[in-house]
N, C-alpha and C positions, 0 to 999 in steps of 0.2 A: 334702347336707342344707342346708336354708335355716335359718340360725341367727337366730331372733327371741327376744325376751325371753319370749314365751309358751312356747317349747319348751325354754328353758334349764333350767328346774326338772327336767324329765324327764331331760335329759342329765346333770345333776349327780346326781340320784338313781341313775341307772344306774351311776355310779361310786362309790356309797355316800357321797355328800357331801350334807349337809343344805343344801337350797337357801334360804339366807337372801337377803334383798333385795340386800345388797351383793355376795354371791357371784354372784347372777344378773347383776348389772350388770357385774361384772368378767369373767364368762364371756362375756357378750355383747360387751364391748369386744374380747376376744381373738378370738372366733370369727366375728364379723361382718366381719372384715377379712382380706384375703389377704396378710398380711405378718407378720413377726416383730416383736414389741413388747417394749420394756424395761418394767420395773416402773414407772418414772417416766412413760412414755408411757401405760401402762394407767391410772395414777392421773389423769393429765391428762384422758383421755377420759371416765373415770367421773365425775370432778368437774365436767365441763361440764353434767351432768344433776343430780348429787347431790353437793354440795360437802362433805357430812359424812364422806366416806370418807377415812380417814387413810392415810398411807404405810405404817404398821405393818399395817393391815388388808390392804392390797394385797399386801405382801410375804408375810404369813402365809397369805393365800388362794392366792397363786401357789405357795407351798411345798406346801400341801395338794393343789392340783391336780397338782403334780409327783409327790407321794407316791402319789396314787391313779391315776396313769397317764393323766390327762386331757390333760396337756401334756408337752412335752419341753423340756429346757434346752439352749440353743444358746450356746456360748461362741465369740464372733467375735474377741474381744480379751481378754487376761487381766484388763483393768479393766472390761469390760462383759459382762454375761450377758443373753441374750434368751430 
């Protein structure tokens, strides 16, 4: 699937997630790359376009995505979660 901002809302809805502007941006940051990202990396990517996204918003959104089965958590080091 080609992950663009235009189709992120449908992807979020298909996982019973309300597609807010910030959630769409976070989803796009995650899915438009072929790599595992930490929450800090996601926040840096999102804030290059929209600096109003807080660290708490990114962490809460990633937790929601995890709970809804949209992403998986990868622990590569006990001090870092991706």
